[in-house]
C-alpha positions in Angstrom: 1.3 49.9 -34.1 -0.3 48.8 -37.4 -2.7 45.9 -37.5 -1.3 42.4 -38.1 -1.2 41.3 -41.7 -2.0 37.6 -40.9 -3.6 35.5 -38.3 -0.4 34.2 -36.8 1.3 35.4 -33.6 4.8 36.7 -33.2 6.0 33.1 -33.1 4.2 32.4 -36.5 1.7 30.1 -34.7 -2.0 30.5 -34.3 -4.6 29.2 -31.8 -4.4 26.0 -29.7 -5.6 23.9 -32.6 -2.9 25.2 -34.9 -0.2 24.7 -32.2 -1.4 21.1 -31.6 -1.2 20.5 -35.4 2.3 21.9 -35.6 3.4 19.8 -32.6 2.2 16.7 -34.3 4.5 17.2 -37.3 8.2 16.3 -37.7 10.7 19.0 -37.1 11.4 19.3 -40.8 7.7 19.6 -41.7 7.1 22.1 -38.9 10.2 24.2 -40.0 9.1 24.3 -43.6 5.6 25.5 -42.6 7.0 28.2 -40.3 9.4 29.3 -43.0 6.6 29.6 -45.6 4.5 31.7 -43.1 7.4 34.0 -42.5 8.0 34.5 -46.2 4.2 35.2 -46.8 4.2 37.7 -43.9 7.2 39.5 -45.4 5.4 39.7 -48.7 2.2 41.1 -47.1 4.2 43.6 -45.1 5.9 44.7 -48.3 2.6 45.1 -50.2 1.3 47.2 -47.3 4.4 49.5 -47.4 4.1 49.8 -51.2 0.4 50.8 -50.9 1.2 53.4 -48.2 3.8 54.9 -50.5 1.4 55.0 -53.4 -1.2 56.6 -51.2 1.3 59.2 -50.0 2.3 59.9 -53.6 6.0 59.0 -52.9 8.3 57.3 -55.3 9.0 53.6 -55.1 12.4 52.5 -54.1 13.3 55.3 -51.7 12.8 53.4 -48.5 14.7 50.4 -47.4 12.7 47.2 -48.0 13.9 43.6 -48.0 11.3 41.5 -49.9 11.8 40.0 -53.4 9.7 42.6 -55.1 11.4 45.6 -53.5 14.8 44.2 -54.4 13.8 43.6 -58.0 12.4 47.1 -58.3 15.6 48.6 -56.8 17.7 46.6 -59.2 15.8 48.0 -62.1 16.1 51.6 -60.8 19.8 51.2 -60.3 20.3 49.8 -63.7 18.5 52.7 -65.3 20.5 55.2 -63.1 23.8 53.5 -64.1 23.0 53.6 -67.8 22.0 57.2 -67.5 25.2 58.1 -65.7 27.4 56.3 -68.2 25.6 57.8 -71.2 26.0 61.3 -69.7 29.6 61.0 -68.4 31.4 59.3 -71.2 34.3 61.2 -72.6 36.3 60.4 -75.8 38.8 58.1 -74.0 37.8 58.0 -70.4 34.8 56.6 -68.4 34.0 57.5 -64.8 32.8 54.7 -62.4 29.3 55.7 -61.1 29.0 56.1 -57.3 26.1 55.0 -55.2 23.9 57.5 -53.3 22.8 57.0 -49.7 19.4 55.7 -50.8 21.1 53.1 -53.0 23.5 52.1 -50.1 20.5 51.7 -47.8 19.1 49.2 -50.2 22.0 46.9 -49.1 21.9 47.9 -45.4 20.7 44.8 -43.5 18.3 45.3 -40.6 18.6 43.2 -37.4 15.3 41.4 -38.1 16.5 40.2 -41.5 19.8 39.0 -40.1 17.9 37.0 -37.4 15.7 35.4 -40.1 18.7 34.3 -42.2 21.0 33.3 -39.3 20.8 29.5 -40.0 20.4 29.7 -43.8 23.2 28.2 -45.8 23.7 31.4 -47.8 24.1 33.6 -44.7 27.8 34.4 -44.9 28.1 34.8 -48.6 25.0 37.1 -48.7 25.8 39.4 -45.9 29.5 40.0 -46.7 29.9 43.3 -48.5 26.5 44.6 -47.2 26.2 47.4 -44.6 24.7 47.7 -41.1 23.7 50.6 -38.9 25.0 49.6 -35.4 25.0 51.2 -32.0 28.5 51.6 -30.5 29.8 53.1 -27.3 32.0 56.1 -28.0 33.5 58.4 -25.3 30.9 57.4 -22.7 27.9 57.8 -25.1 26.0 55.6 -27.5 26.3 56.4 -31.1 25.0 54.8 -34.3 27.6 54.1 -37.0 27.5 52.9 -40.6 29.8 49.8 -41.0 30.6 47.4 -43.7 30.3 43.6 -43.1 33.7 41.9 -43.9 33.3 38.4 -42.5 31.1 36.2 -40.4 32.8 34.7 -37.3 31.3 31.7 -35.4 31.9 29.6 -32.3 32.0 32.7 -30.1 30.1 33.2 -26.8 26.4 32.6 -27.5 23.9 35.5 -27.1 20.3 36.2 -28.2 19.6 38.1 -31.4 16.1 39.2 -30.7 14.6 35.8 -29.6 17.2 33.6 -31.5 20.2 32.2 -29.8 23.4 32.4 -31.9 27.2 32.2 -31.7 27.7 34.2 -34.9 29.4 37.6 -34.8 30.2 40.0 -37.7 33.6 41.4 -38.5 32.8 45.1 -39.3 34.8 47.9 -40.7 34.7 51.6 -39.8 37.4 53.7 -41.3 40.7 51.7 -40.9 39.4 49.7 -37.9 38.1 46.1 -38.2 36.4 44.7 -35.2 34.0 41.8 -34.3 30.6 42.7 -33.0 27.6 40.8 -31.9 24.4 41.7 -33.8 21.9 42.6 -31.1 22.6 46.4 -31.3 22.2 46.5 -35.1 19.4 48.9 -36.0 16.3 48.1 -38.1 16.4 51.6 -39.4 18.1 53.0 -42.5 21.5 54.8 -42.3 21.1 58.5 -41.7 22.9 61.2 -43.7 25.1 62.3 -40.8 26.2 58.7 -40.2 27.1 58.3 -43.9 29.1 61.5 -43.7 31.0 60.2 -40.7 31.7 57.0 -42.5 33.1 58.8 -45.5 35.2 61.1 -43.3 36.7 58.0 -41.5 37.7 56.7 -45.0 38.7 60.1 -46.3 35.7 60.4 -48.6 35.9 57.0 -50.2 32.6 56.3 -52.1 30.8 53.1 -52.9 30.6 52.0 -56.5 27.2 51.4 -57.9 28.4 48.2 -59.4 29.0 46.9 -55.9 25.5 47.8 -54.8 24.0 46.1 -57.8 26.1 42.9 -57.2 24.9 42.8 -53.5 21.3 43.4 -54.6 21.5 40.4 -56.9 22.8 38.4 -53.9 19.9 39.6 -51.7 17.4 38.7 -54.5 18.9 35.1 -54.7 18.6 34.8 -50.9 14.9 35.9 -50.9 14.2 33.3 -53.6 16.2 30.5 -52.1 14.4 27.2 -51.7 15.7 25.1 -48.7 16.2 21.4 -49.2 15.2 18.8 -46.6 18.8 18.3 -45.8 19.4 22.0 -45.3 16.4 22.3 -43.0 17.7 19.3 -41.0 21.1 21.1 -40.7 19.3 24.3 -39.5 17.5 22.3 -36.8 20.7 20.6 -35.7 22.4 24.0 -35.4 19.6 25.4 -33.3 19.8 22.3 -31.1 23.5 22.6 -30.7 23.2 26.1 -29.4 20.4 25.1 -27.0 22.6 22.4 -25.6 25.4 25.0 -25.1 23.0 27.3 -23.3 21.8 24.4 -21.1 25.4 23.5 -20.4 26.2 27.0 -19.3 23.2 27.1 -17.0 24.2 23.7 -15.5 27.8 24.8 -14.9 26.6 27.9 -13.1 24.2 25.9 -10.9 27.0 23.4 -10.1 29.3 26.2 -9.1 26.7 27.7 -6.8 26.0 24.2 -5.2 29.7 23.7 -4.6 30.0 27.0 -2.8 27.0 26.1 -0.6 28.6 22.6 0.0 31.8 24.3 1.2 29.9 26.5 3.6 27.8 23.6 4.9 30.9 21.6 5.6 32.6 24.5 7.4 29.5 24.9 9.5 29.1 21.2 10.2 25.6 21.3 8.8 25.6 17.6 7.9 21.9 17.4 7.0 22.2 20.3 4.5 25.5 18.8 3.2 23.7 15.5 2.4 21.0 17.3 0.5 23.5 19.3 -1.5 25.4 16.2 -2.4 22.2 14.6 -3.7 21.6 17.7 -5.8 25.1 17.6 -7.2 24.7 13.9 -8.0 21.4 14.6 -9.8 23.0 17.4 -11.7 25.8 15.2 -13.0 23.4 12.4 -14.2 23.0 12.4 -18.0 19.5 13.5 -19.2 
């Protein structure tokens, strides 16, 4: 693994002193600082990637990146490519719509880590719709990665963890003529591979993706990277996280209550009155509001 680009840990916090400082802040202040640290880390990681590319003598824009600078560079490259295509393919009365290459499609393929980072942002649904993901699915008793298009964001589904973040959001994805809801934990952080792109085209009978669509989504991604959260939006994000935590706690409480009731039934059948009394006390404590 490469060396870290900053002094913060995986949770964006530092030593004990830094953790104490963050704990002393209001939730809004703490969320703003952690968001700024994440954005700075993303920028530093992007700068490192760009430097590695330069050192290797590779061309910018061929790998999937998600920071503001990479998006802006890709937009410029796509604009130049589109202008070149139009200038070289114009006929007297007919114009052909330019189609995106796999590299250009990968510029709007969202990795799992980016989806996690944006989960609670107000622009999440509008930004991800029309983008693509590389997701692992189960096909004929084997795991297989597929390229799929994001159609919609569904919410209020059974909660699950996307990396370390609890969410109840699912994606309605399209492959061929099939639309299906998926949770996001098996979405890859890697780019779509040529064979996966070929399978996607075969399922859609060689339908291509217009470069205009890619450029439109890159503009949406650039806006998302530049988005400045208001205090009210940060408060809403905190409230949403708290709502999900309460749901998770409620599920755990329901399971514990069910287990205690089963033990209660067994204790009563066995005439174990001492154990029965303890179980009733535990059930009573469980039902008390916290």
